[in-house]
N, C-alpha and C positions, 0 to 999 in steps of 0.2 A: 595236335591235340598234348594238354599237360594239364593233370588233374591237381588239385590243390597243394596237396605234399610235392608234387615235381615240382612244380613253380615255384612253391616255398624253398625249397631246398638247393633248384637253379638260382637264386635270387638271395640264397644264404638269409632266409626271414622265416617267422614260426607261421604255422599254419591259420595260427587265431590271428595275425598279423593279415595275411590275402583275404581273411571271412571278413574281417572288419573294414579294411578298404573298399573293399565289394558290397558291405552295406553303406557306404558312405558314399558310391557312386563312383569310386574313383575306379575302379574296374568293374568289369559289366561280363560276367560269368554267362555262358551258353549250359544250358540245364538240360542232362540227360533225360531218356524216358522213364530213369532209376531217381530221378531227382539231383543225379547227382555234378557238383559244378565242374565244369572244364574252360582253358583258355586256349587262346590261340595266337601266335606269334606275336601279333601287334599288343596283346594284354603284357606277352614279355617285356614288350620295349616298353611300355607303357608303366610297367612296373620299377624299372630299372629307372626310368626319368623321376618317378617319384622321389624314389630313395635318393635317387642325386639330390633332387632340391629340399630332402628333407636334410642331408648331411650338409645343407649351406643355412639349414635352420627357416628356414619356409615353416610353417604352418599348414596343415593340410586342408583349411580354407584357404589358404593363397594358392596351393600348389593346385586345389579343384578350380580356383578363379584360372591359372595359368592356362590347366588344359586344355578349360573351356574355353580362352581367350580365341580370338579368330584372326587376331596379329599376336605383334611381340610387344607393342606398348603399356600393358597389363605387367607384363613380364619384367618391363625395363623400368615401371612404377615401384613395383612390389622390389625391385633389387634398390631402388632407393632409398627405401623404408627401411631393408633390412639393412642396407650400408648407414643406414642412422643409428637403428636399434643396437648394433652389435659393439658402433664406437660409444655411445653410452652405457654398455652394459662392459665396455673395456675399461672407459674411463672409470665407472661403478667399481668396478673390481683392483684396479691401480688404488684408490683412497681407500678401500678394504685393506690392501697389502700394507699401503702406507700408517693405517692407523695400529694394525699390527704390530709392524715393527715397532711404533712408537710404545706400544703399551710395553710388548717386551722388552725395549730399552728403560720404561717405567720401573716395570719389575725388575728387573735385575739391578737397578739401584738401590729398590724399597723389597731387599728381600721378605723383608716382617709383612710386607703388606696382606691386610686380610683376604683380598680375593672378591668382598662387598662392593665391586663398582657400582657407581648410581649412571644417569646420563651425565648429567652436572659435575662427575668425578671424568668419565670417559671423555667429556667437549674439552677437558682442562685438559687432558693427556694429549689429546687433537692439535690442540693451542702451542703445542710445543715448539711446533715450525716457526707460527709466529712469532715467538718467543725469540728462536735462534736471529730471523728478520730483523728484529728490535733490538736487541744486541750488536747484529752487524750496523744496524741505524747507528747508536749509538759508538760505537768504534769509530765510524766515521767523523761521528761529531768529534770524540775525542782528539783524533787527529790535528779537526780544526785548530780546536782547543789548543794544543799545541802549536802549529802552525802560527796563531794570531800572536800567542804568549810572546813564544821564543823570537819570531818578527819584527815586535814591538819592541823588546830586551835591546834587538842586535841595531833596531834600528837607530833607539835612542841612543847606546854606545857607541856607533859608531859614523852615524851620519848628524841628527841634529841630538844638541843636549839638554832636551827640552820632556823635564820631567810628564810635559802634561802624556806625551805617545805611552810610556809608559803604565800608566795610570787609566789610560783609556784601552792598554790591553787590556792588563789587568779585571778593569773594570768588566770589558768583556767576555774575556775567560771567564769568570763568574757565575754570570749572570747562564753561560752556556754550561757549564758541569751545573748550575739548577737545574735547570731545565733537562736535562738529560736525566739527574738524579730524579726527577718528578716522575717526569714521562715514564721511566722504569719502573719505580714503586705504584704509581696508577695501573701500570698494564700486568702485574705481576699478582698470584693467588697461589697459595700455598696449599696439599693436601699428604693430610697426615697420614704416614704409613701405617700407624698404630690404631688408630680409629675411621681411617679413611672422609675425614672431616675435614673442608674445606674452612680454609681463615686466613685473614691479615691480622698483620700486626700494626700498632701507630709507628707512624714513622720515627721517634725518635728509639723507638724499640727495632725498629727494621736498619735504623743505620750503625748503631752502635752492635749491634749482631755481632759476635765472631762469623766471617764467611770469607769463600774463594770467587771467583769470576762468576763460578756457575751453583753453587753452594752457600746456605744461611745455616747456621745453629740456631733454631727456632723453637718457642714453647706453644704448644697446639693449648687454641681456649676452650679446646672440649676436655679431655682427657690428662692435662696436663703433662704432657712426656714432649722430653727435649729430643728433638731430632736433628739430624743434620738433612735438610732439604735440597730440594732440586726448582 
C-alpha cells in the first residue's frame, strides 16, 4: 500500500496531482479509518499509464475514456484524432516560424521600421513568399521571351530572309514583356518603413523609379519620405 506522498514520489509527480486525479475518477483511493488515502499496486500501474498518455498529448477526458474502455477501439480512434491534431499543430508552428523569419528579414532590411505592425502589414510581409514565386514565374517568362526573340532573329538570318518572322518575334516579345510588367505591378504593394503606411504608386512612377530587381526608390504618399523599398 502507498500513501499519497509515497505514490507521488514513486511517479515523480506532486501530491496535488494525485489528489486531482483522484477527484476526477482516474484513481480510486482506499480510505483508512483516519480518512487517509491509500493506493495499491494496481493504482500505481494505472497512474503510470495515465502519465504515459499525458506525455502523448491526450487530455484527461480522453485518458478516462481509454481507462474505462472495454477494448482497444476507443484507443485506436483517439490515436487517429490525436495524430491529426498534432499534425495540424506542427503545420501551424511551421507557418509561425516562416512568418517570424519573414518578419525578421523585413526588419533587417528596414532598420528604421517603427514596429507598430498591423494585420494588413503582417499579411503583406507573409506574402513575400508569393512575391518570390511571382518573380520566378516572371524569370521563366523572360527566358521564354529571349528564346522567342533570338530564335526569330536567327531564323530570319540563317533560314528564311523573310522580315515577317523577325517582326512576329518582336511583336510576341513586346506582348510578353508588357504582360510581365503589368502582372508584377498589380501584384506588388509597398510598406513605408518610416510610417508603416501601405501604398502603391502610379504605373509611370513605378516604371521610371530608380530600381534593382528587388528594390525601388519610391516616395510614400503619406509621410512623403523617399525610401528604398523591397
